[in-house]
Every structure is written in C-alpha cells, then in structure tokens.
Backbone bond lengths (Angstrom), bond angles and torsions (degrees), N, CA, C in turn:
res aa  C-N    CA-C-N  psi(-1)  N-CA   C-N-CA  omega(-1)  CA-C   N-CA-C  phi
1 M - - - 1.436 - - 1.515 110.01 -
2 R 1.296 117.49 -56.68 1.473 119.53 174.52 1.509 109.95 -59.94
3 K 1.342 116.02 -36.47 1.448 120.82 179.26 1.513 111.49 -55.23
4 D 1.324 118.34 -42.37 1.461 121.70 -178.63 1.507 112.30 -64.52
5 I 1.319 116.15 -37.26 1.470 119.23 177.65 1.490 111.65 -68.33
6 I 1.337 116.45 -43.31 1.464 121.62 178.04 1.528 111.14 -62.28
7 L 1.305 117.92 -44.62 1.454 121.74 -179.24 1.532 109.56 -63.72
8 S 1.364 119.10 -37.46 1.428 120.41 179.76 1.517 111.72 -69.73
9 L 1.332 117.29 -34.96 1.489 120.54 177.48 1.517 110.21 -65.31
10 I 1.341 117.00 -43.12 1.459 119.92 -179.61 1.538 111.56 -68.96
11 A 1.309 115.55 -42.49 1.477 119.63 -179.87 1.519 111.09 -62.22
12 N 1.337 115.95 -28.43 1.473 119.13 179.79 1.517 112.55 -69.33
13 V 1.357 116.88 -35.82 1.465 121.11 -177.72 1.542 111.77 -95.00
14 Y 1.338 117.33 -19.87 1.446 122.73 179.16 1.531 108.16 -133.72
15 P 1.356 117.74 67.15 1.483 119.56 178.31 1.514 113.47 -66.44
16 H 1.290 115.36 137.98 1.495 123.44 172.83 1.545 110.40 58.74
17 R 1.340 118.13 33.96 1.456 118.87 176.90 1.526 111.17 -108.17
18 S 1.319 117.22 139.14 1.464 120.41 175.47 1.523 109.24 -139.78
19 D 1.342 115.81 17.96 1.461 120.12 -176.84 1.530 113.02 -122.40
20 L 1.326 116.41 22.00 1.486 120.73 -174.73 1.526 109.43 -77.20
21 R 1.319 114.49 150.46 1.486 121.16 166.68 1.486 106.78 -91.75
22 I 1.328 118.18 115.28 1.466 122.92 -169.85 1.517 108.95 -118.18
23 L 1.325 115.22 138.08 1.460 122.88 171.56 1.508 108.58 -114.58
24 N 1.304 117.26 122.06 1.474 122.33 177.69 1.530 107.58 -108.76
25 V 1.339 115.47 105.65 1.471 120.58 -175.58 1.523 108.13 -94.90
26 G 1.317 116.75 134.60 1.453 122.23 -174.93 1.514 110.96 70.10
27 A 1.319 116.49 48.84 1.446 123.13 -171.94 1.505 114.23 -72.58
28 A 1.358 118.29 -6.17 1.486 123.46 178.08 1.522 107.99 55.68
29 T 1.350 118.17 -123.94 1.450 121.49 -175.50 1.546 112.57 -98.15
30 G 1.331 117.77 7.74 1.403 119.47 172.08 1.524 120.79 106.19
31 Y 1.315 116.99 -6.22 1.479 118.82 -177.52 1.530 111.85 -58.89
32 S 1.364 116.62 -47.34 1.469 120.21 -179.03 1.529 110.75 -65.88
33 S 1.303 119.04 -32.99 1.459 120.97 177.57 1.512 111.62 -64.79
34 E 1.337 115.52 -35.58 1.458 119.74 -179.74 1.537 110.98 -67.32
35 F 1.350 118.52 -43.33 1.461 118.58 -178.97 1.501 113.03 -77.85
36 L 1.332 116.83 -21.36 1.473 119.67 177.67 1.541 110.21 -75.24
37 S 1.320 117.18 -20.31 1.493 121.07 -174.40 1.533 111.36 -63.00
38 K 1.301 118.04 -19.59 1.503 118.96 178.95 1.538 110.00 -64.34
39 F 1.345 118.14 -18.20 1.454 121.28 -179.83 1.512 114.98 -96.93
40 G 1.340 116.03 -8.36 1.466 118.55 179.61 1.507 112.38 151.23
41 K 1.321 116.12 -158.90 1.461 122.84 -177.66 1.518 109.76 -84.42
42 V 1.340 116.23 124.49 1.430 122.01 -175.41 1.531 112.81 -106.05
43 T 1.317 114.01 127.56 1.477 121.26 170.90 1.528 108.00 -102.37
44 S 1.308 116.99 123.98 1.466 121.92 -175.25 1.514 111.41 -107.55
45 I 1.343 117.41 132.99 1.464 121.50 174.15 1.486 109.92 -129.71
46 E 1.324 117.10 136.11 1.444 122.95 -176.75 1.509 109.75 -141.93
47 Y 1.327 117.00 139.29 1.467 122.52 -175.82 1.548 110.40 -77.88
48 D 1.335 117.00 -35.99 1.465 121.39 -172.57 1.532 109.49 -80.41
49 E 1.322 114.62 124.40 1.475 120.63 -176.26 1.520 111.59 -65.02
50 A 1.327 118.33 -39.41 1.460 121.66 -178.15 1.522 111.00 -64.29
51 C 1.333 116.79 -38.83 1.475 119.74 177.99 1.522 110.58 -65.00
52 C 1.323 115.86 -41.20 1.453 119.49 179.02 1.534 111.58 -61.46
53 L 1.322 116.32 -45.41 1.476 120.57 179.32 1.514 111.76 -62.83
54 F 1.332 116.83 -39.11 1.483 119.80 -178.65 1.527 108.49 -65.71
55 A 1.363 116.71 -45.80 1.480 120.06 -177.56 1.519 111.87 -63.41
56 K 1.335 115.27 -37.29 1.440 119.17 -179.08 1.507 112.19 -73.66
57 E 1.342 116.47 -47.14 1.498 120.99 -173.69 1.520 112.78 -80.14
58 E 1.326 117.08 -41.29 1.457 120.45 -173.01 1.549 112.35 -91.67
59 L 1.314 116.77 -35.77 1.431 120.69 -175.60 1.536 114.29 -107.46
60 Q 1.309 115.08 -6.58 1.486 121.84 179.11 1.548 109.95 58.12
61 L 1.319 116.83 38.89 1.461 120.22 175.68 1.504 110.99 -100.57
62 E 1.313 117.63 150.20 1.452 122.56 178.54 1.528 108.73 -84.62
63 F 1.322 116.11 115.15 1.469 120.99 -179.10 1.531 109.90 -124.48
64 I 1.319 113.92 144.67 1.468 121.75 174.55 1.561 107.46 -113.00
65 Q 1.309 116.21 130.97 1.456 118.35 174.21 1.508 109.96 -87.31
66 G 1.316 116.91 125.54 1.469 121.49 -177.20 1.500 112.60 -173.80
67 S 1.329 114.32 177.41 1.485 119.87 -176.68 1.523 111.61 -112.24
68 V 1.328 116.41 147.10 1.445 122.31 177.66 1.526 112.98 -66.73
69 T 1.346 116.06 -21.22 1.460 119.43 178.87 1.520 111.78 -86.30
70 D 1.315 119.05 -2.33 1.470 122.14 -178.65 1.510 107.54 -152.62
71 L 1.320 118.54 65.85 1.448 122.66 -177.88 1.516 112.42 -69.53
72 P 1.348 118.58 130.23 1.448 123.59 -175.90 1.525 112.13 -84.17
73 F 1.339 118.23 54.41 1.440 123.05 -177.18 1.491 109.83 -138.09
74 Q 1.349 117.32 157.40 1.423 124.50 175.90 1.519 113.50 -69.44
75 D 1.298 118.58 159.34 1.487 121.69 174.04 1.542 109.89 -60.67
76 G 1.310 115.39 137.64 1.446 119.92 172.97 1.526 115.00 63.17
77 E 1.325 117.58 35.32 1.484 121.69 -172.88 1.517 111.95 -84.51
78 F 1.327 119.88 -21.98 1.476 121.50 -169.06 1.530 112.11 -124.22
79 D 1.356 114.57 143.12 1.449 122.75 174.96 1.521 110.79 -73.73
80 L 1.369 116.54 -37.47 1.437 122.04 -176.73 1.514 108.56 -136.51
81 V 1.342 116.89 125.43 1.460 122.07 177.40 1.537 107.80 -116.45
82 C 1.324 117.37 129.63 1.456 123.27 -175.42 1.559 109.27 -121.96
83 A 1.356 115.56 137.90 1.440 119.39 174.70 1.530 105.56 -142.78
84 F 1.326 117.15 95.72 1.459 123.39 -177.76 1.502 111.44 -94.43
85 D 1.334 115.03 112.53 1.474 122.11 -177.22 1.533 112.67 52.85
86 V 1.327 114.22 54.76 1.483 122.50 -177.16 1.502 109.85 -117.67
87 V 1.337 117.44 -52.24 1.496 123.62 -168.41 1.556 110.09 -56.26
88 E 1.294 117.91 -37.73 1.474 121.05 -177.29 1.508 112.53 -63.99
89 H 1.343 118.60 -16.33 1.468 121.72 179.91 1.507 111.54 -86.88
90 V 1.312 119.89 -4.53 1.453 122.39 -173.18 1.539 109.91 -110.30
91 E 1.317 115.31 122.46 1.462 120.34 179.90 1.531 111.40 -59.43
92 D 1.332 115.88 -46.94 1.497 121.33 177.48 1.516 107.07 -91.93
93 H 1.297 117.00 74.26 1.486 119.17 -174.37 1.532 111.65 -70.80
94 K 1.327 117.28 -21.62 1.474 120.27 177.18 1.514 109.49 -67.34
95 K 1.342 117.70 -40.40 1.452 120.60 176.44 1.519 112.80 -63.80
96 A 1.332 113.90 -40.90 1.465 120.60 178.67 1.500 110.35 -59.80
97 V 1.320 116.86 -46.15 1.453 120.81 -178.26 1.521 111.22 -65.94
98 E 1.319 116.74 -39.00 1.486 120.42 179.09 1.547 110.15 -62.27
99 E 1.333 116.42 -36.85 1.454 119.98 178.22 1.502 110.74 -68.16
100 L 1.328 116.86 -42.36 1.471 121.36 177.61 1.537 111.23 -59.85
101 K 1.328 114.40 -40.96 1.488 118.62 178.58 1.514 110.71 -69.32
102 R 1.324 116.55 -39.05 1.482 120.55 -176.26 1.510 113.03 -58.59
103 V 1.330 116.95 -40.31 1.479 119.67 -174.38 1.546 111.49 -87.90
104 T 1.351 115.84 -2.79 1.486 119.33 174.56 1.512 110.38 -82.85
105 R 1.317 117.19 132.86 1.459 120.63 -178.10 1.548 111.09 -71.88
106 K 1.285 117.33 165.99 1.472 121.86 174.26 1.513 109.68 -60.24
107 E 1.329 115.68 131.26 1.465 123.86 -175.24 1.561 112.65 72.37
108 G 1.311 116.45 2.30 1.460 121.10 179.98 1.517 110.91 -76.73
109 K 1.327 119.47 168.44 1.456 124.08 -175.21 1.498 110.28 -119.37
110 L 1.337 114.78 151.82 1.463 124.29 179.06 1.516 107.55 -129.55
111 V 1.310 117.84 126.88 1.458 122.40 -178.62 1.547 107.89 -121.76
112 V 1.326 116.04 124.52 1.477 120.82 -179.81 1.515 108.40 -129.57
113 T 1.337 114.55 150.23 1.463 122.35 168.33 1.504 109.15 -125.98
114 V 1.314 119.82 147.82 1.431 124.47 178.85 1.531 109.60 -146.23
115 P 1.331 117.88 158.74 1.499 118.88 170.37 1.499 110.88 -70.33
116 A 1.304 117.24 147.78 1.470 120.04 -174.17 1.537 113.05 -114.50
117 F 1.334 114.84 150.97 1.461 124.29 172.11 1.544 115.35 65.91
118 M 1.314 113.97 113.28 1.472 119.49 176.94 1.544 111.93 -65.49
119 L 1.335 116.34 -15.73 1.447 120.43 171.58 1.513 112.17 -56.34
120 L 1.331 116.39 -29.66 1.457 122.43 -176.29 1.512 112.66 -93.06
121 W 1.351 117.13 5.78 1.475 119.51 -179.13 1.506 110.61 -56.93
122 S 1.338 116.61 137.05 1.467 120.65 -177.27 1.535 109.69 -152.90
123 R 1.340 112.94 -173.70 1.469 118.09 177.31 1.513 111.70 -61.51
124 H 1.340 115.88 -29.68 1.464 120.84 177.09 1.507 110.69 -53.21
125 D 1.365 115.84 -44.77 1.479 119.99 -177.77 1.517 110.09 -68.79
126 V 1.323 117.98 -38.47 1.476 121.66 -179.47 1.524 110.89 -65.53
127 V 1.319 116.13 -49.18 1.457 122.29 179.89 1.515 112.43 -60.35
128 N 1.321 114.96 -36.50 1.475 119.56 -177.23 1.549 112.89 -92.81
129 Q 1.345 114.05 11.68 1.469 122.96 171.66 1.530 111.00 59.01
130 H 1.314 116.01 45.62 1.490 120.64 171.90 1.542 109.80 -82.11
131 F 1.321 114.92 148.46 1.465 119.18 174.63 1.522 111.01 -99.39
132 R 1.331 115.51 -21.90 1.467 118.34 -174.75 1.536 110.19 -169.95
133 R 1.339 115.53 164.24 1.459 124.39 166.25 1.510 107.36 -117.36
134 Y 1.331 119.67 159.13 1.451 122.58 -169.63 1.519 114.95 -122.70
135 R 1.323 114.28 146.33 1.459 120.74 164.72 1.522 106.62 -95.43
136 K 1.344 116.90 162.67 1.454 120.79 -177.91 1.524 111.46 -56.52
137 C 1.340 116.61 -43.99 1.493 119.21 -177.91 1.499 111.85 -62.03
138 E 1.331 116.93 -36.54 1.486 120.62 178.10 1.508 110.96 -67.65
139 L 1.320 116.67 -37.57 1.445 121.39 179.20 1.563 110.64 -67.17
140 V 1.307 114.99 -42.79 1.457 121.67 178.53 1.534 109.31 -62.95
141 G 1.336 116.04 -43.95 1.475 119.23 179.88 1.498 113.46 -64.19
142 L 1.304 116.04 -30.14 1.475 121.54 178.88 1.559 110.65 -69.27
143 F 1.327 116.90 -33.16 1.454 120.15 -176.18 1.531 113.19 -99.36
144 S 1.297 117.58 -9.40 1.471 120.96 177.94 1.537 108.04 -90.91
145 P 1.327 119.44 163.52 1.434 127.46 3.78 1.539 115.15 -93.96
146 S 1.347 115.92 -6.38 1.490 118.92 -176.74 1.509 108.99 -73.22
147 G 1.341 115.68 151.59 1.497 119.60 178.20 1.497 111.82 67.44
148 S 1.298 116.01 -166.28 1.449 120.42 -179.96 1.515 111.25 -137.43
149 I 1.327 115.38 143.79 1.478 120.83 178.13 1.521 107.41 -87.13
150 L 1.327 117.36 115.58 1.455 122.45 178.30 1.511 112.47 -81.47
151 R 1.355 113.71 -42.21 1.476 117.06 178.43 1.553 106.91 -152.80
152 V 1.350 114.95 146.82 1.444 121.09 172.89 1.523 107.29 -149.23
153 G 1.309 117.59 135.86 1.451 118.43 -177.53 1.494 111.35 -170.68
154 Y 1.327 114.70 -178.61 1.462 122.40 178.13 1.531 110.15 -108.51
155 F 1.298 117.39 154.38 1.468 123.33 166.68 1.513 109.71 -137.16
156 N 1.333 117.86 177.29 1.474 121.29 -165.81 1.521 108.01 60.93
157 F 1.330 117.59 40.55 1.460 123.14 179.74 1.504 113.37 -63.68
158 I 1.377 115.97 -49.85 1.445 119.53 -176.99 1.563 111.56 -64.37
159 L 1.318 114.77 -38.42 1.498 118.23 -176.38 1.537 111.13 -77.61
160 F 1.349 116.83 -11.44 1.492 119.26 -179.42 1.546 110.70 -57.24
161 F 1.282 115.96 -41.62 1.465 120.26 -171.90 1.519 113.55 -68.55
162 P 1.367 118.99 -52.97 1.445 117.81 176.55 1.499 113.44 -62.66
163 I 1.322 116.92 -36.84 1.505 118.95 179.39 1.498 111.27 -67.99
164 A 1.353 117.01 -41.85 1.475 119.32 178.89 1.536 110.20 -63.24
165 L 1.361 116.52 -39.90 1.466 119.27 177.36 1.516 111.49 -63.75
166 F 1.346 115.91 -41.30 1.454 120.55 177.74 1.517 110.86 -61.53
167 R 1.332 117.43 -42.40 1.440 120.85 -179.70 1.553 111.03 -63.11
168 L 1.340 115.56 -44.34 1.459 120.42 -179.17 1.516 111.47 -62.89
169 V 1.329 115.94 -43.28 1.464 121.35 179.00 1.534 110.13 -63.56
170 S 1.345 117.28 -40.55 1.448 120.91 -177.09 1.498 112.51 -67.42
171 W 1.388 117.41 -23.97 1.456 118.61 175.45 1.543 111.39 -71.00
172 I 1.349 115.81 -26.96 1.457 120.40 -177.66 1.514 110.56 -92.64
173 I 1.369 116.12 -44.31 1.451 121.70 -179.38 1.534 106.63 -122.67
174 P 1.316 118.60 117.96 1.505 121.56 -178.83 1.522 109.25 -56.64
175 V 1.311 115.07 126.79 1.466 121.69 -179.79 1.545 106.57 -126.58
176 K 1.324 116.09 136.85 1.476 118.97 177.01 1.482 110.10 -69.15
177 E 1.367 117.86 127.06 1.446 124.02 -179.28 1.507 110.53 -109.84
178 N 1.310 116.08 154.51 1.474 122.32 167.81 1.523 108.02 -89.46
179 P 1.318 119.42 108.00 1.427 122.15 -175.06 1.513 114.07 -71.94
180 D 1.343 119.37 -8.33 1.435 122.15 -176.41 1.507 113.49 -89.69
181 A 1.355 117.50 -4.13 1.446 119.78 -178.14 1.507 112.83 -146.52
182 D 1.341 115.93 146.29 1.439 119.45 -179.66 1.512 111.70 -77.04
183 F 1.343 117.17 -0.97 1.457 120.46 174.83 1.534 110.89 -80.71
184 G 1.348 115.94 -9.58 1.455 119.80 -178.95 1.504 111.78 55.83
185 A 1.311 117.52 -139.97 1.441 123.45 -177.80 1.561 113.02 -64.47
186 L 1.355 113.88 -20.08 1.472 118.29 -177.46 1.494 112.40 -64.84
187 K 1.329 117.27 -29.12 1.475 120.81 -171.90 1.514 111.50 -63.98
188 G 1.281 117.46 -37.17 1.480 120.41 -176.65 1.511 111.84 -91.40
189 S 1.300 119.60 2.70 1.463 121.91 -177.48 1.522 111.40 -84.60
190 G 1.343 114.11 173.48 1.449 120.39 179.25 1.491 114.38 -70.60
191 V 1.337 117.44 -12.65 1.491 119.40 -178.33 1.526 109.88 -95.51
192 S 1.307 119.05 5.91 1.460 121.00 -177.65 1.534 112.68 -53.72
193 A 1.327 116.02 -48.84 1.484 119.69 -178.93 1.551 112.43 -61.40
194 L 1.311 113.32 -38.46 1.509 118.41 178.23 1.512 111.50 -64.64
195 L 1.331 116.18 -42.59 1.461 121.68 179.38 1.514 111.28 -61.95
196 K 1.344 115.57 -41.67 1.476 119.13 179.78 1.514 109.90 -66.77
197 A 1.310 117.56 -37.18 1.463 120.78 179.22 1.535 110.29 -66.03
198 L 1.330 115.76 -38.71 1.480 120.12 175.97 1.502 111.31 -62.45
199 F 1.325 116.85 -39.48 1.460 121.59 -178.70 1.546 109.38 -65.27
200 R 1.313 117.75 -37.41 1.464 121.54 178.83 1.524 111.40 -61.02
201 L 1.324 116.55 -25.83 1.460 120.05 -178.45 1.544 110.76 -67.36
202 E 1.309 117.31 -16.46 1.486 121.15 -176.05 1.547 111.00 -80.73
203 V 1.316 118.48 -22.20 1.463 120.91 -171.16 1.545 110.53 -60.35
204 R 1.298 117.66 -50.76 1.459 119.18 -178.05 1.528 112.87 -63.02
205 P 1.333 121.18 -46.57 1.454 119.83 178.92 1.517 111.96 -59.30
206 I 1.340 119.17 -41.84 1.465 120.40 178.00 1.511 110.03 -63.77
207 R 1.288 118.46 -41.29 1.464 123.65 178.00 1.536 110.11 -57.50
208 M 1.332 114.06 -34.34 1.490 119.75 -177.96 1.533 113.05 -85.82
209 G 1.345 115.76 -2.67 1.463 117.68 176.55 1.516 114.81 101.65
210 V 1.354 118.21 5.04 1.444 120.71 -179.78 1.551 110.31 -70.22
211 N 1.345 116.79 136.02 1.451 121.03 -179.91 1.553 107.74 -112.29
212 F 1.332 115.19 112.34 1.455 119.67 179.53 1.545 109.63 -76.45
213 P 1.340 117.89 145.26 1.451 121.70 -176.08 1.519 114.51 -70.53
214 V 1.333 117.00 -28.00 1.481 122.27 177.99 1.517 109.58 -144.45
215 G 1.296 115.53 173.13 1.467 120.23 178.16 1.528 110.83 179.72
216 V 1.300 117.29 164.73 1.442 121.82 179.71 1.532 108.27 -76.69
217 S 1.313 117.44 -28.72 1.485 123.21 -179.83 1.555 109.49 -129.96
218 A 1.350 113.51 160.97 1.464 119.46 177.66 1.537 108.43 -128.33
219 Y 1.359 115.18 156.44 1.458 120.89 176.36 1.523 108.53 -132.05
220 L 1.317 114.16 158.27 1.493 120.56 175.89 1.516 107.43 -147.15
221 V 1.341 115.92 138.45 1.435 123.26 172.93 1.514 108.44 -118.91
222 W 1.323 117.83 121.39 1.468 124.73 -171.85 1.553 108.17 -119.62
223 K 1.336 116.57 143.35 1.449 121.97 176.34 1.502 111.61 -118.69
224 K 1.304 117.00 130.29 1.470 120.51 -179.29 1.520 111.38 -77.42
225 A 1.354 116.27 131.64 1.445 120.84 -177.28 1.530 110.79 -67.37
C-alpha cells in the first residue's frame, strides 16, 4: 500500500526511467530495495547488522552497513536517494538530511517518508526508537532553503481519524497497544482488512496530485539545485 504511493511519487518525477542510480537508506530487510529496482540499480544501506545479514544471506541482496549521518559515498553520486521512515530515528535529523542531500546529484531527487503528527505519539514510537513525528511545515523547514520542494503531503488520511481517536482514548483509559504497528490495536481487529482497503483508495488521488489535510504519515520529494 505504501509501496504504491512511493512508486507513484517516483514515477511522477522520473517517468519511464529504468537506468537510475538509486540509494536506499535504511533499507531494513530489503523489501523497498526490491520494488525500487524497477527504476534502476539500487545501492542499499542499513544501520542494523541483523537486517544486513538477513538481506545478504536470505535474499541474496547487496547491502552496506552504515549510518545516514555518515554515508560512505561521494558527493552527487546518485540520481535518486530514498529514505523511508528513517529520519525520525535520528536525533540530529538536520545532519541526516544534509548527508542525504550531499549524495544526491545535481538535478537529482530525494524522496522521504516519516510518521506524522505528535498527536499520534504512542508506545509504537518509543519501542521503535523514534525521536519525533512531523507536520508538513516541519518537514519542509528541514529540507529548505537549498534545492526545491517538488511535493509534500500526508498519506494514511482515512486511517488518521480512528487512530487519533484511539490515541486520545488511550491517554484517558489505558489500552493495550501493539507496539509493532502504527495501527495500534486496530491491526489485530476484525476491521483490519477494511482499513487496508480504505487506505488503497488514497493511491489514485495522490497520484493525481491531491493533498490530504492530515495523515498518519507524511512524504516529501526534493530536487537538488
């Protein structure tokens, strides 16, 4: 689901391209690297050693262990740099963003996703070692003034409302949460399939340029000057 939104954002700025030099930062176990490969050659870097070993041994993917705050690449080495749910894990997020920009070539693009709105802060964020969640204006401020913002917006718009309500209720009445997912208790409920189907409804509007006013997550597409 998130994959479809990411692919549409990239296809919008790089239509009909399959020869890009791509850097996938925070590649986890390799799923995003696999779907990014339709646009070109992907270099994957991941901080967690266990994820790197899994991707190398189980999936036969080439992974580099390293940090987003000290990327082992030359300036301007990549046409497309991606960081999906990475920046929120870094205390010095300004340094992380500067590194992402540094390795992006002139006229190259950078695509990031982050969790949105501190209102939604929960045990999920604590367990997953997040430092913050972002509003669009905060994300824009982090990437400005250099380069240009091509697109910025929210996704998981439909799910924002039940999740926000769940968070507010849990502040008043302790509710057991699933720390492994931002869906909280909703993920294991009988409405899970319905919620996922509702989320899929967002792909086409975002592809068409619709900007939702809120969302559980945010995205930004940046172009290097």
